[in-house]
C-alpha positions, 0 to 999 in steps of 0.5 A: 321599640323597647328592648324587651319587646324586640327580644321577644319578638325575635325569639318568637321568630326564631322559634317559628323558623325552628319549627318550620325549618326541620319540616323543609330541611330534613331531606324533604327538598331533595325528595320532592324536588331533587332537581331544585324545582317542583315538578308537577305532571299535568295532562293537557286537554280542552276537557277542563274540570278538576284533573285536565289542564290547558295550554295558554298563550304563556303557559298552562291554566287548570287546578293542577297548575294552580295547586303546583304554583302554591305548593312550589311557594310553600317549598320555596323552590320553582315550579316547572310543569312537565306535560302528558297527553293523559292521566295514563302517561303520567302513571307509566312515568311514575318510576322514571323520575320525571315528575315529583307530584301530580293530581290524577283519577286514583284506582287500585291500579294506580296505588300499585304504582304511586302513593296517594294523598287526600281525594279532593274530587269524586265524579260521576262517570257515564257516556255521551252517545253520538247525535242521531244515536238509538242508545238511550241507557246502558242496556242499549249501549252494551250491544255487539257492534257499538264502539265506545271510546275512552281516554286510553289507559285511564280509570274510566277506560278500566271502568268501561271496559269492566262494565260493559260486556258486549260493546267494544271499548277503544282507548285513544290518547287525547280527548281532543281526538275522541271529540273529532271522532264523536262530532263525526260520528265514527264512534257511538259513545264516549266514556268520561265524568259526567261534568265533562260531558255535560259540556261537551254536549253543549258543543256538539249538537244532537249528542246526549249524555246518558243519566245513569252512573257506571263507576265513581272516579276520585281524583287525588294528589300523588307522589312517586313510591318511595317518597314518604316524607313528600307524601306526608308534605302533600297530605298536609297541603292538600288538608289545609287547601281544602280549609283555607280556600286555596282549592276554592280558589283554584277551582273558581279560577278555572270555570268551577265557580258552581262545582262542589269541592267533594272529598269522598 
């Protein structure tokens, strides 16, 4: 290679490094990965979907798992998954310094406790009713004596509690626990996103997902409060993930090939 060409190539590489390095060097790594690892908060369940992750034989799988691994790669640090039972527990740990980034449902309550970037999933929340139930719509569901379950301290639970005036909404720690209660008929209904409930209905014969929707649940990337550089970085990451196929790949790799990416 001629010396002049080599010098031009080297100059280009130096310029590229000068553009990239300040973005990662101006305190970003200290803010987004203070332990030297990117700690990604995930919630484990058999529910699947764009938020939940699952335990595998040698680790974890899920859309947040794939996105966290890709983000850590861009930062040049290892990834570490911090496991919780539900999004409410992730929210409660936001101020404890136990995690650096997460992907979870967003609502006004959580906006006061963490900083959100772009939305990447919009889901319809509704109810599934137990086998043999006479409930056919929201009106027949919202009756005194009806027991409705939701995952504790989640946006869906808060939405269901606001929506139902007479039926009793009770929070449980895990999706799996509620699955068992619905299977055995110990509860009348379960509030969750429609896509997840449709999958549940296939596993529990006789159950039925109601046609109506009581709220839209939006899921987004988030970082703890007081992390502005981290928020700027994760916002850029997610915007690029939508356009460059990273998010689509994460969906496809986790059983969501038929699910559209909805960003509002």
